[in-house]
C-alpha positions as CSV (number, residue, x, y, z in Angstrom):
1,M,164.2,-8.5,192.5
2,K,164.7,-11.8,190.5
3,I,161.3,-13.8,190.0
4,Q,161.2,-16.8,188.6
5,V,158.5,-18.9,187.3
6,D,157.9,-22.4,186.3
7,A,154.8,-22.2,184.3
8,A,154.9,-26.1,183.8
9,K,154.3,-26.8,187.5
10,T,150.6,-25.8,189.0
11,E,150.2,-25.8,192.6
12,G,146.5,-26.3,192.6
13,P,143.3,-23.7,191.6
14,F,143.9,-20.4,192.1
15,V,140.1,-19.3,193.4
16,H,138.9,-15.7,192.7
17,F,137.6,-15.8,196.0
18,W,138.2,-11.4,196.1
19,R,135.0,-10.8,193.4
20,S,132.9,-8.4,195.7
21,T,132.0,-5.1,196.5
22,G,129.2,-3.3,198.5
23,Y,127.5,-0.1,199.6
24,T,124.2,1.5,201.5
25,P,121.4,1.8,201.4
26,A,119.8,-0.4,199.0
27,R,117.1,2.7,198.2
28,W,120.2,4.5,196.6
29,V,119.5,2.4,193.7
30,R,116.9,4.6,192.1
31,R,119.4,7.5,192.5
32,V,121.0,8.2,188.8
33,D,124.8,8.1,190.2
34,M,124.4,4.6,191.9
35,R,122.6,3.1,188.9
36,Q,125.4,4.4,186.5
37,Q,127.8,2.7,189.5
38,I,126.2,-0.8,188.9
39,D,126.9,-0.3,185.5
40,Y,130.4,0.3,186.0
41,F,131.1,-2.5,188.0
42,G,129.3,-4.9,185.3
43,M,132.2,-3.5,182.6
44,I,135.1,-5.0,184.5
45,P,135.8,-7.9,182.5
46,F,135.5,-11.8,183.5
47,D,133.1,-11.1,186.1
48,G,136.1,-9.4,188.1
49,V,133.3,-7.9,190.4
50,T,130.9,-10.8,190.7
51,Y,128.6,-10.0,194.2
52,V,127.4,-6.9,195.5
53,R,127.0,-6.6,199.0
54,I,123.9,-4.0,200.0
55,H,122.7,-2.9,203.4
56,Y,118.7,-2.4,203.7
57,M,117.5,-4.5,200.6
58,L,114.3,-5.6,202.7
59,N,113.7,-2.0,203.4
60,L,112.4,-2.5,199.5
61,V,109.9,-3.9,200.2
62,R,106.3,-3.3,201.5
63,G,103.2,-5.5,202.7
64,S,101.1,-6.4,205.5
65,G,99.7,-9.2,206.8
66,F,103.0,-10.9,207.6
67,H,101.5,-13.0,210.5
68,G,99.2,-14.9,208.2
69,E,100.2,-17.7,205.9
70,S,99.7,-15.1,202.5
71,P,100.9,-11.8,203.4
72,D,100.2,-9.4,201.2
73,I,103.4,-8.2,199.9
74,D,104.5,-5.6,197.4
75,W,108.0,-6.5,196.0
76,T,108.5,-4.1,193.3
77,H,111.8,-2.1,194.5
78,L,113.3,-4.9,195.3
79,D,112.8,-6.2,191.8
80,E,114.1,-3.0,190.4
81,L,117.3,-3.6,192.1
82,L,117.7,-7.1,191.6
83,D,117.2,-6.5,187.8
84,A,119.5,-3.6,187.4
85,L,122.4,-6.3,188.9
86,R,121.4,-9.4,186.8
87,E,121.2,-7.0,184.0
88,N,125.2,-6.2,184.8
89,G,125.9,-10.1,185.3
90,L,126.0,-9.5,189.0
91,K,124.4,-11.4,191.8
92,P,123.6,-10.3,195.0
93,F,125.1,-11.1,198.6
94,F,122.0,-11.0,199.9
95,E,122.0,-9.5,203.4
96,L,118.5,-10.3,205.2
97,M,118.7,-6.7,206.5
98,G,115.6,-4.5,207.2
99,G,112.3,-5.7,206.3
100,P,108.6,-4.1,206.0
101,V,108.3,-1.3,208.1
102,G,105.8,-2.1,211.6
103,Y,106.0,-5.8,212.5
104,F,109.6,-7.5,213.0
105,D,110.7,-5.6,216.2
106,N,110.8,-8.6,218.8
107,F,112.3,-12.1,217.2
108,E,111.9,-13.4,221.1
109,I,108.3,-13.5,220.2
110,D,107.2,-16.8,218.2
111,E,104.9,-15.3,216.2
112,Q,107.2,-13.1,214.6
113,A,110.1,-15.8,214.2
114,H,107.7,-17.9,212.3
115,A,106.6,-14.9,210.5
116,W,110.3,-14.2,209.5
117,R,110.8,-18.2,208.2
118,R,107.9,-17.8,206.0
119,F,108.9,-14.1,204.8
120,C,112.6,-15.8,204.0
121,R,110.7,-18.6,202.5
122,L,108.6,-16.3,199.9
123,L,111.5,-14.1,199.0
124,A,113.4,-17.0,197.5
125,E,110.7,-18.9,196.2
126,R,109.9,-15.3,194.1
127,Y,113.2,-15.0,192.9
128,I,113.8,-18.8,192.5
129,E,110.8,-18.3,190.0
130,R,112.0,-15.0,188.5
131,Y,115.8,-15.9,187.7
132,G,115.9,-19.6,188.2
133,R,116.9,-22.3,190.7
134,E,120.5,-22.0,189.7
135,E,120.9,-18.5,189.4
136,V,119.7,-17.8,193.5
137,I,122.0,-21.0,194.7
138,S,124.7,-19.3,193.3
139,W,123.9,-16.0,195.7
140,Y,124.8,-15.7,199.5
141,F,121.8,-14.8,201.8
142,E,123.5,-13.2,205.2
143,T,122.7,-11.9,208.5
144,W,121.9,-8.3,209.3
145,N,125.0,-6.5,208.9
146,E,127.3,-5.9,212.2
147,P,125.0,-6.9,214.7
148,D,127.2,-6.2,217.1
149,L,127.2,-2.6,216.7
150,S,123.7,-0.2,216.8
151,W,122.4,-2.0,213.5
152,W,120.8,-4.6,215.5
153,K,118.4,-3.6,218.4
154,Q,117.2,-6.7,219.7
155,S,118.7,-9.3,222.7
156,D,121.4,-11.9,221.8
157,L,118.7,-14.1,222.2
158,A,116.7,-12.6,219.5
159,F,119.4,-12.7,217.3
160,H,119.7,-16.9,217.7
161,R,116.4,-17.2,216.7
162,Y,116.9,-14.5,213.9
163,W,119.4,-16.4,212.5
164,D,117.3,-19.8,212.5
165,A,114.2,-18.5,211.2
166,C,116.5,-16.8,208.0
167,A,118.5,-20.3,207.8
168,N,115.1,-22.4,207.8
169,G,113.1,-20.1,205.8
170,V,115.6,-19.4,202.7
171,K,116.3,-23.7,203.2
172,D,112.6,-24.2,202.8
173,A,112.5,-22.7,199.2
174,D,115.8,-24.8,198.3
175,P,118.1,-26.5,200.7
176,K,121.3,-25.6,198.7
177,I,120.9,-21.9,199.1
178,R,123.8,-20.8,201.2
179,F,123.1,-19.1,204.3
180,G,125.6,-17.8,207.0
181,G,127.1,-14.3,209.2
182,P,127.2,-12.9,211.3
183,G,129.3,-10.3,209.8
184,T,130.7,-8.5,212.9
185,A,132.5,-5.4,212.8
186,R,134.1,-5.6,216.4
187,Y,137.3,-7.9,217.0
188,M,136.0,-11.2,218.9
189,S,132.8,-9.4,220.0
190,E,130.3,-11.1,221.9
191,R,127.4,-11.6,219.5
192,L,130.6,-13.6,217.4
193,T,131.5,-15.6,220.1
194,S,127.6,-16.3,220.9
195,I,126.8,-17.2,217.4
196,L,129.2,-19.5,217.5
197,K,128.5,-21.4,220.5
198,H,124.7,-21.4,219.3
199,L,126.1,-22.8,215.8
200,D,128.3,-25.4,217.6
201,T,126.4,-26.7,220.6
202,G,122.9,-24.7,220.4
203,K,119.5,-26.3,219.0
204,D,117.5,-24.9,216.0
205,I,114.7,-23.3,217.6
206,F,112.3,-24.8,214.6
207,T,113.9,-28.6,214.6
208,G,115.8,-28.8,217.8
209,G,118.7,-30.2,215.8
210,K,122.1,-28.8,215.1
211,P,121.4,-24.8,213.6
212,K,122.1,-24.2,210.1
213,V,125.3,-22.1,208.4
214,D,127.2,-22.6,205.1
215,F,129.6,-19.2,206.3
216,I,131.2,-17.4,208.6
217,S,131.7,-13.7,207.9
218,V,133.2,-11.1,209.6
219,H,134.3,-7.3,209.4
220,E,138.0,-6.7,209.5
221,K,139.5,-3.2,208.9
222,G,143.0,-1.8,208.1
223,S,142.0,1.1,210.8
224,Q,140.2,0.4,213.8
225,G,140.8,3.7,215.5
226,R,139.5,7.3,214.4
227,P,138.9,8.2,210.9
228,E,141.9,10.3,210.8
229,D,144.0,7.4,211.0
230,L,145.8,7.3,207.8
231,Y,148.3,4.4,208.2
232,P,145.9,1.4,207.3
233,D,147.1,-1.8,209.3
234,M,146.5,-4.6,206.2
235,K,148.8,-6.9,208.2
236,G,146.5,-6.9,211.3
237,V,143.7,-7.7,209.1
238,V,145.2,-10.9,208.3
239,E,146.0,-11.7,211.6
240,R,142.8,-10.9,213.4
241,E,141.1,-13.3,210.7
242,A,143.7,-15.8,211.5
243,D,142.9,-15.5,215.4
244,L,139.1,-16.2,214.2
245,V,140.5,-19.4,212.2
246,N,142.3,-20.4,215.3
247,Y,139.9,-19.7,218.0
248,I,137.2,-21.6,215.8
249,R,139.3,-24.6,215.7
250,K,140.1,-24.3,219.5
251,H,137.0,-23.8,221.0
252,H,134.5,-25.0,218.5
253,P,135.9,-28.0,216.2
254,S,132.7,-28.8,214.8
255,L,132.7,-25.7,212.7
256,A,136.3,-25.7,211.6
257,D,135.6,-27.1,208.3
258,V,133.1,-24.0,207.5
259,P,134.2,-21.4,204.9
260,I,134.9,-18.0,206.5
261,M,135.0,-14.8,205.0
262,N,135.5,-11.3,205.4
263,N,133.3,-9.3,203.4
264,E,134.1,-5.7,204.3
265,C,138.2,-5.4,204.0
266,D,138.6,-2.0,203.9
267,P,141.7,0.2,204.8
268,Q,139.9,2.1,206.5
269,V,136.9,2.4,208.2
270,G,134.4,5.2,207.4
271,W,133.7,5.5,203.7
272,K,132.4,9.1,203.9
273,E,135.6,10.4,205.4
274,V,137.8,12.3,202.8
275,H,141.6,10.5,202.2
276,S,143.1,11.9,198.8
277,W,145.1,8.4,198.7
278,R,141.5,6.6,197.9
279,G,141.3,8.4,194.8
280,K,145.4,7.1,193.9
281,P,147.6,4.3,192.5
282,Y,148.3,3.8,196.5
283,Y,144.7,2.2,197.4
284,A,144.9,-0.1,193.9
285,G,148.3,-1.4,195.4
286,L,146.6,-2.1,199.0
287,I,143.8,-4.3,197.8
288,V,145.9,-6.3,195.2
289,R,148.4,-6.6,198.4
290,T,145.9,-7.9,200.8
291,V,144.7,-10.4,198.1
292,N,148.3,-12.2,198.5
293,D,148.5,-11.8,201.9
294,H,145.2,-13.6,202.4
295,L,146.7,-16.4,200.0
296,R,149.9,-16.6,201.9
297,R,148.6,-16.7,205.5
298,L,145.2,-18.2,205.6
299,V,145.2,-20.4,202.5
300,N,148.5,-21.3,202.2
301,D,149.9,-21.4,206.0
302,M,146.4,-22.1,207.5
303,G,144.8,-24.2,204.9
304,A,141.6,-22.3,206.0
305,K,138.5,-23.0,204.0
306,Y,138.8,-19.0,202.7
307,E,135.2,-18.2,200.4
308,L,135.5,-14.1,200.0
309,L,137.0,-11.0,200.7
310,G,135.3,-8.2,199.9
311,N,136.0,-4.5,199.7
312,D,132.4,-2.0,200.8
313,N,133.7,0.4,198.1
314,G,130.7,0.4,196.1
315,F,129.5,3.8,197.1
316,A,129.0,7.0,195.1
317,G,131.4,9.6,196.2
318,V,134.1,11.9,195.5
319,W,138.2,11.3,194.9
320,G,138.9,11.0,198.8
321,Q,136.2,8.6,199.4
322,R,135.9,4.5,199.5
323,T,134.3,4.4,196.1
324,H,135.3,2.6,192.5
325,L,134.7,6.0,190.7
326,A,135.2,9.9,191.5
327,R,131.7,11.5,191.0
328,F,130.7,15.0,190.2
329,G,127.7,17.0,190.8
330,S,125.6,18.6,193.5
331,D,122.7,16.7,195.0
332,T,120.4,19.0,193.4
333,L,121.6,18.2,190.2
334,L,121.9,14.6,191.1
335,E,117.7,14.8,191.7
336,D,117.5,15.8,188.3
337,G,119.9,12.8,186.6
338,Y,123.1,15.1,186.0
339,V,126.0,13.4,186.7
340,E,129.8,12.9,185.7
341,Q,132.0,9.9,187.2
342,I,135.7,9.0,186.5
343,K,137.3,5.5,187.0
344,K,139.6,5.6,190.0
345,P,142.9,2.9,189.8
346,A,141.2,0.9,192.8
347,H,138.4,0.0,190.2
348,H,141.3,-1.3,187.9
349,A,142.8,-3.3,190.6
350,M,139.9,-5.5,190.1
351,T,140.4,-5.7,186.4
352,L,144.2,-6.9,186.8
353,L,143.2,-9.5,189.1
354,A,140.2,-10.6,186.9
355,M,142.9,-11.1,184.3
356,L,144.6,-13.7,186.3
357,G,144.5,-17.2,185.7
358,D,142.7,-20.4,187.6
359,E,145.3,-22.2,188.2
360,R,148.5,-21.2,190.6
361,L,151.9,-21.5,189.7
362,A,155.5,-21.9,191.3
363,A,157.3,-18.6,191.4
364,S,160.4,-18.1,193.7
365,T,162.0,-15.0,194.1
366,T,165.8,-13.5,195.0
367,P,165.7,-12.1,197.5
368,E,162.8,-14.3,198.9
369,T,159.7,-11.9,199.4
370,S,158.6,-12.2,203.0
371,L,154.9,-12.1,203.9
372,Y,153.3,-8.7,204.1
373,G,156.4,-7.0,202.3
374,D,156.6,-4.2,200.2
375,L,157.2,-6.6,197.2
376,G,155.1,-9.7,196.2
377,V,154.5,-11.9,193.1
378,M,151.4,-13.9,191.8
379,A,151.5,-16.5,189.4
380,T,148.9,-18.1,187.2
381,R,148.1,-20.2,184.2
382,R,144.8,-20.5,182.4
383,G,144.5,-23.7,180.3
384,E,147.4,-24.4,178.0
385,G,147.5,-20.9,176.2
386,Q,148.1,-18.2,179.0
387,V,150.2,-17.3,181.6
388,A,149.7,-14.2,184.1
389,V,152.1,-12.9,186.6
390,M,151.1,-9.9,188.7
391,V,153.7,-8.2,190.6
392,Y,152.9,-5.3,192.9
393,H,155.0,-2.6,195.0
394,S,152.9,-1.6,198.0
395,R,153.2,-0.7,202.0
396,D,150.7,1.0,204.3
397,A,152.3,4.4,204.3
398,F,150.8,6.5,201.6
399,D,153.8,9.4,201.8
400,E,156.5,7.1,201.1
401,S,158.0,5.8,197.4
402,G,161.0,4.2,195.7
403,T,161.6,1.9,192.6
404,A,162.3,-1.7,192.4
405,T,163.9,-3.1,189.9
406,I,162.3,-6.8,188.2
407,D,163.9,-9.2,186.5
408,L,161.1,-11.6,185.3
409,A,161.9,-15.0,183.9
410,I,158.8,-17.5,183.0
411,K,159.9,-20.9,181.8
412,G,157.9,-24.0,180.5
413,L,155.1,-21.8,178.7
414,G,154.3,-25.1,176.9
415,F,154.6,-22.4,173.5
416,N,157.4,-20.7,171.8
417,R,155.2,-17.9,169.9
418,G,152.7,-15.7,171.8
419,S,152.4,-12.2,172.7
420,V,153.6,-10.4,175.8
421,A,151.1,-7.3,177.2
422,H,152.6,-5.6,180.3
423,Y,149.8,-3.4,182.1
424,R,150.1,-1.3,184.9
425,I,148.8,1.2,187.9
426,D,150.9,3.9,188.9
427,Q,151.4,7.2,189.5
428,H,152.1,8.0,185.7
429,H,149.6,5.1,183.9
430,T,146.2,4.4,184.7
431,N,145.8,7.6,187.0
432,P,143.1,10.2,186.3
433,M,143.5,12.1,189.3
434,A,147.0,13.1,188.3
435,V,145.3,15.0,185.5
436,W,142.6,16.1,187.5
437,L,145.2,17.7,189.9
438,N,147.6,19.2,186.9
439,Q,145.2,22.1,186.3
440,R,147.8,23.9,184.0
441,E,146.7,23.0,180.7
442,H,143.4,24.4,181.0
443,E,144.2,27.4,182.9
444,L,142.3,26.8,186.1
445,P,143.5,28.3,189.4
446,G,142.9,24.5,191.0
447,P,140.4,22.0,190.9
448,P,136.9,23.0,190.4
449,R,134.7,22.2,193.1
450,P,132.2,19.2,191.8
451,E,129.0,21.1,192.0
452,H,130.4,24.1,189.7
453,I,131.7,21.8,186.6
454,G,130.2,23.3,183.9
455,P,130.9,23.8,179.5
456,K,134.0,25.0,180.1
457,H,135.4,21.8,181.9
458,A,134.6,19.7,178.6
459,P,138.2,19.3,177.8
460,L,139.1,18.4,181.4
461,F,136.6,15.7,181.8
462,K,137.5,14.4,178.4
463,E,141.2,14.1,179.3
464,M,140.3,12.2,182.4
465,R,138.7,9.8,180.7
466,L,141.6,9.4,178.0
467,R,143.5,8.3,181.2
468,Q,141.1,6.5,183.1
469,E,141.4,3.0,181.3
470,L,143.6,0.7,182.0
471,E,147.0,1.4,180.1
472,L,149.7,-1.1,179.0
473,I,153.7,0.2,179.1
474,D,154.8,-2.8,176.6
475,G,153.0,-4.7,174.0
476,P,150.8,-6.5,173.0
477,R,153.9,-7.4,170.7
478,T,154.8,-11.1,169.7
479,F,157.7,-13.1,170.6
480,E,159.4,-16.5,169.3
481,S,161.4,-18.6,171.7
482,T,163.1,-21.7,170.7
483,A,163.1,-22.8,174.4
484,D,159.3,-21.6,175.2
485,E,160.7,-19.3,177.8
486,L,160.6,-15.7,178.3
487,S,162.3,-12.9,180.1
488,L,161.6,-9.5,180.9
489,N,162.9,-6.7,183.0
490,F,161.4,-3.1,184.0
491,D,161.1,-1.0,187.2
492,L,158.4,-0.8,189.1
493,P,157.3,2.3,191.4
494,M,156.0,2.5,194.7
495,P,152.9,2.5,194.8
496,G,152.3,0.1,191.3
497,V,151.1,-2.5,190.2
498,S,152.2,-4.5,186.6
499,L,150.4,-7.6,185.4
500,V,152.6,-9.4,182.3
501,L,150.0,-11.4,180.1
502,V,151.9,-13.9,178.0
503,S,149.8,-15.8,175.7
504,Q,149.6,-18.3,172.8
505,D,148.1,-17.3,169.3
506,P,144.8,-19.0,169.2
507,G,145.2,-18.7,165.6
508,Q,141.9,-17.1,164.8
509,A,140.2,-13.9,165.2
510,P,138.0,-13.6,168.3
511,P,134.5,-14.1,168.4
512,A,131.9,-10.9,168.4
513,P,130.6,-9.9,171.7
514,P,127.2,-11.6,171.9
515,R,125.1,-9.0,173.3
516,I,125.3,-5.1,173.4
517,W,122.7,-2.8,175.2
518,A,123.0,1.2,175.9
519,R,121.7,3.8,178.2
520,R,121.2,7.6,178.2
521,Y,122.9,10.0,180.7
522,F,123.6,13.6,181.3
523,G,126.7,14.7,182.2
524,L,127.4,18.5,183.8
525,T,129.7,19.7,180.6
526,G,126.6,20.2,178.3
527,E,127.5,17.2,176.1
528,A,125.0,14.4,175.7
529,Q,126.2,10.9,177.1
530,A,125.5,7.5,176.1
531,L,126.8,4.3,177.8
532,I,127.3,1.7,175.8
533,R,127.4,-1.6,177.5
534,W,128.4,-5.1,176.2
535,I,129.2,-8.9,177.4
536,D,132.8,-10.1,176.7
537,S,134.1,-11.9,173.6
538,D,134.8,-15.4,174.3
539,S,138.6,-14.6,174.3
540,R,141.4,-13.8,176.6
541,V,143.8,-12.0,174.2
542,I,141.6,-9.2,173.5
543,K,143.6,-5.8,173.0
544,T,140.7,-3.7,172.5
545,Y,136.8,-3.3,171.8
546,E,136.2,-1.0,169.0
547,V,132.8,1.2,169.8
548,F,131.6,2.4,166.2
549,F,128.8,4.7,166.0
550,T,126.9,6.1,163.0
551,P,124.9,9.2,163.7
552,A,121.5,9.4,163.3
553,A,121.6,12.5,161.4
554,G,123.6,10.3,158.8
555,G,127.3,9.4,158.1
556,E,129.5,6.7,157.8
557,A,130.1,4.7,160.9
558,R,133.3,5.2,162.6
559,R,135.3,4.2,166.0
560,I,134.5,6.6,168.7
561,N,136.6,5.0,171.3
562,E,140.2,6.9,171.6
563,P,141.6,4.8,174.4
564,D,141.6,1.1,174.3
565,L,139.2,-0.9,176.0
566,V,139.7,-3.9,177.6
567,C,136.4,-3.4,180.0
568,R,133.0,-4.2,178.6
569,G,131.9,-0.8,178.2
570,F,132.4,3.0,176.9
571,L,130.7,6.1,177.7
572,H,130.2,8.2,174.7
573,V,130.3,12.2,175.1
574,A,129.4,13.8,172.3
575,D,127.3,17.1,171.4
576,D,124.8,14.5,169.8
577,V,124.7,10.7,170.7
578,R,121.4,10.0,168.8
579,G,122.4,7.2,166.3
580,T,123.3,3.7,166.0
581,Y,126.3,1.7,168.3
582,K,127.8,-2.0,167.4
583,V,131.2,-3.1,169.4
584,R,134.0,-5.4,167.9
585,A,137.1,-7.0,169.4
586,V,140.5,-6.7,168.3
587,D,143.1,-9.5,169.5
588,H,147.0,-9.2,170.5
589,W,147.5,-9.8,166.5
590,G,145.3,-7.5,165.5
591,R,142.6,-9.7,164.3
592,S,139.0,-8.3,164.5
593,S,136.0,-10.2,165.4
594,D,132.5,-9.6,163.4
595,F,130.5,-6.5,164.9
596,S,127.9,-7.3,167.5
597,Q,124.3,-6.5,167.0
598,S,123.7,-2.9,167.0
599,V,121.7,-0.8,169.5
600,E,120.3,2.5,168.8
601,I,119.5,5.3,170.6
């Protein structure tokens, strides 16, 4: 395939609408594996994951006296969860799901509907006071998750009244807070069409006016059938969302300008079901291709106001479960705080997407790529100094393969000296599961059971961590072009994702990371662990972050990360991790920033 990109011709903004993940239940935040998982979400550069959608957050709240004007509410555990998100630069996609036990069981009762409105106001007011107004109005507030399933146990009328109580409650705290839903699971379910009718022609039970809504959310997934269905229908996901857009435009035109979203867009129903492809590059390819299919079909072709695309893959689980990380350790060991986790290719699909720019560029292909085709391209620009071109080779069939030859030509760069960095996810790059499956170097008869990990597996985990970081197949290397053009030729296997990053030399070293912190963890191999986290250096041309460690017992500071890091975190695994850590950034031209401040463990 020949790809021609005209970097001088922009086609409008390129909104990163996919920066979301989720999991359940909220109480998991108290487990060591989930706290570490949240740390890893925050490691993705440039806020590549921004929103975390968590079920049953309100079950963390305790209290009494909700029928009165001043209920006695204990927010301690909910504060703990939101503080953990905020520490990592993350925001809640706040489901108003669950709640203090023993009171809210029938919203058809006026007293309960009014009490829920008051509770939602108090909730929003608390976090405006705790985190600031601008932070809270950047969140999303949503209804009960999948109220067309058994999650919701009340009537349709009760759901309408619950909707109005939620919307009025959070907006009593600030009218600019965003609220919507219903996050239904079934295609065009009665609960979805009923709430659309309420929003269009119904009356708000509190105001008598038009009910309030800032977005409409649904859940469409690649497999609507049994857990063993192995071939996700991602085209079907997009087309069912297109049906929703057309239904609203035809039957409820007053809602046609309300943004829509799919905040559980997963290839397959059932996060617990084990399918090995979830730990492989195949899943990364599905994520990237689905983003482009949404852009082409819903945004380009239909002009839909598409607000957010989320994967519900923030759980903690094994290779074959729908997670960002592969987790090792038995439940007994987890209770004692012992766990090992390895990044999957799906995690770095979000990293690559985060590296795209904020303006869309004109890109043509020969032969022309078809909607829902195996090969696709997204070309973007960021300011005057960087062009990013993502190419993927992906199909809804995990057992198919092949190789495409790509001829990429970029013109109109606007600069004739710069750097090229080519990142790749495929079977041989950014694929730690391949190490897990190939045990020969470790003289093991097969992959050890997760609960049997011990000191003898330390070399295996070290090798997986070497392979879990985003890998370059070319560069960063400098180039000069008298015509401010660039051409590349490469092979792209299926499944595979490439990101070609072409950057102008800024002429100076990057700034130092502005903040660093650390947390101790306990692994399963007998070694100590320290997770070092930092905030991005204000630069889009980082080759790697370098983490330096000075042992508490004495000695010189030395770099401890063997692989290059574009993410903003590193797990230090050693016999002794006590000491002082600091970080600096190194750009594509080898220039180093100043060191960050130090943190001590």
